[in-house]
C-alpha positions, 0 to 999 in steps of 0.5 A: 257580260262580253269583254270587248278589247281595243286593238291596242289593249289586245296588243299589250295583252299579247306582249304581257303574255309573252313577257316584257314590254312592247318594242319600239321598233321591228325590222322585218322583210329582209334576211338578217345575219346574226353573225353567230356561228351555228345560227346565221340568219333570222327574218326579223329583229325587235328593239327597245331603247336601243337594244335588241329584244328578240330575233326570229320569225317576222310573224312572231315578232310582229305580234309583239308590236303595239300601236306605238311600235315602228315597223320598218320593212327592209324590202328584201334588204340583207341586214348584218351586224353593224360594220365598224371601221377599226382604223380610219381618220374621221377628220381626214375623211371630211377634210378630203371632201373639202380640199383638193382631192388627188385620188384619181391622178394617173400621172405626173403630167395630170398632177401638174394639170390639176394643181395648175387649174386649182391654183388659178381659182384660189386667192393670191398667195393662199396656200394650196393643199391637196391629198391622195396622189400615189405614183405607183401606177404612174407611167413615169415610175418615180416620185414627183418633184417640186420642179414638176409643179413650180411652173404652175404654182409659182410663189404660192406655197403648195403641199400635196400629201401622198395617199398614205399620209406618210409623204408629201410633195412641196413646191419651191415656194413652200420649201423656201418658207420652211427653210429647207430648199438648200442642201440639208445639213443633216436628216431629221430623226425618223424622217427623210428629205429626198435629194437629187444628184446635186444634194438638193431637196426634190421637194419630197419629204418623208415621215418625220421630215413632213413636220418641217412644213407644219408652219406653212400649211394653212390650219383648218379654223374651228368651224372647218374642223366641225364641218370636216367631222360632220362631213366625215360622219355623213360619208361613213354612215352613207357607205354603211359604217356604223362605227369607227375606231378613229386614229391619231386624234388631236387631244384638243378635238375630243371635247368637240367630238363629244359635243357634236355627238351629244347634239346628234350632229355626229351619229357614228359610234366612235372609239378614239385613239389620240396622239401618244404625245398628248397623253398627259393632257388628254381627257379620256372617258365617255361622252355624255350620250355615250356613243364616243369613247376615248380610251387609247393612244396612237403611236408610230414605229415606222412609216409606210411601205410605198414611200419606203419608210416602213422599217425592214430587218434587211434592206429594200430590194429595190433601194438597198441603201435603206431599211426604212425609218424608225420613228420611236425610240425604246427608252422613251417608248417603254416609259410611255407604254408603262404609263398607258398600262398603269392607267388602263389606256389601250395602245394602238401602235403603227407598224408596217415593216417586219422590223417595226412589228418585231420591235413593237411586239418586243416592247409590248412584251417587256411592258407586260412582263414587267407588269406581271404578264397580263395583256390589255388588248393592245393593238398593232395597226397595220401589221402588214409585213411580219416575220413568219416566226412572229405571227404566233406572238400575236396570240401569245401576247394577246396583241390584236392585229388591226389590218386594212385588207385594201392595203393588200390589193393596192400594194400588190403593184409595188410590194414585191419590188420593195420586199422581194419574193421571200418576205411576201410570206409574211405580208398581209397574212390574215389567214396565218394570223387567224389560224394562229388564234389571233384577233384581226380587226378590219379597217380601211385606213381612210382617207388613205384608202377609199373607206368603202366597206364593200372594198374592204370585205372583197379585198379580204375574201378575194385578195385581188384588185378591183379588176380581179387581178393578182400577182404571181407571188401574192399568196392567195392562201392568205385570203379569209372566208366570208364568215371570217371577213364578217367578223373582221368588220363586226365582232372583232372590232368590238372586241378590240374596243372592249365592247363585245358584250354590246356589239358585233352580233345580232342577239338579244341584249346587244346594241342595235347597230346594223348595216344593210346592203341590197344584195347578199355579200355572203353569197354573191360571186366575189366580184359582185360584192363591189356592185351591191348598194348600201341600203340602210344604216341603223345605229342605236336602233334608229335609222341613221341613213337609208337610200332614197330617204331624205337622210341620204346626203 
């Protein structure tokens, strides 16, 4: 008697012979970087229930399929472990899409024109809000003032936040409503109200001084918050990000983020760090569906370098009357650090200046020592300017450097003036940190920066601006290899969120998150990294976005 087999039965028998159940999906037809040292690329990857079954040759893996297996032809795309933005602000990314975007402003004159045009089409008396301006390239070579924009905004309260989020410009109407349009009796702790030669506020408020305008800006509605998270999520996925470490999240947004993720409206894998001041009322944990984890707090030591809020050990070279701003106080912060340590909550501490970073390292060292010395994968966010002798302390203390390469290629236009040549030796020191054994988790700080993984990868390996330029003292030896840059956006963010067993490489057993580009960022000329196209974003084994598909926004 001759046995006759259907195609489906034959496929099942083949899989049974090879062991295991057939895959749900097979991705093939491209070059797949595993991110594993010594085994860099494969032809195909098979997936079941959101996790990787096998990697290998296309012919071999396709034999394991049955009739239900989805076969995704990559069409020559280059696939990598899922890129994770280790420092971004998802709400801000979405809000940038919904408010006045000032990213492309090239002068104070253009700022006045754009703000004036926006004011004309808004309802009377509605506050005007915008974000993204940065003056370092402007021909006027100064911060804008309220007097620049008063003529086009009139009585309409107007608040324009600098790109770094650490300074804002308010017009006279907004300053008057906040009660800060006269000579300040004192400067706020951890902040600064800029004044002119007569001692009157210019409209520029730095760091903690920005809180004085908190009641003037129109807060987004609940629906607008939902919409902003969804817009931010869609933008990130369309650029190739599969995950984001979401910084400075309001504690009362966690339930909303979880609900949006569980319902499928957010697709990103999210690691939340909530505002430290919300620690006691925070709801830490994992969303029901599992893509959102909230297990970190975000603290601030200082401000930003561009607005001279970064805390330096010695005065600014271009403004010797200041060393920046200290926003955290030791006694109360040490108490909070102990609380976080005891609760097994990660600390992500913003520090930019060399003195700010030193203080954070000192305070973390005190906390670890008092608790017996065990590190907790705590992080310093930005770690931009370091005393050279503090670089080794990251490895010694087990502190992760969470850094954004694009800051270096933007700051090269003003950092030398702010710091002078000697302090540049410890500025944006990716190479020195990696050589010292530290983990460097790469991010973008969007919406401060564009939030594009291609720009971040390029900045890390080229250490030049988007036109290929660099400064004479910009330490090109601090750039990293492409293999290291890949880890900065894949494996090392996974480690920084305690998920290196699940994410960061393409190997059996791990979650199937992949980022695909049209060309190979590991081999194309440096400048061409900026011109490759996002091609496909895979999260949990499923196509979350693909260029040309209806999923593209």
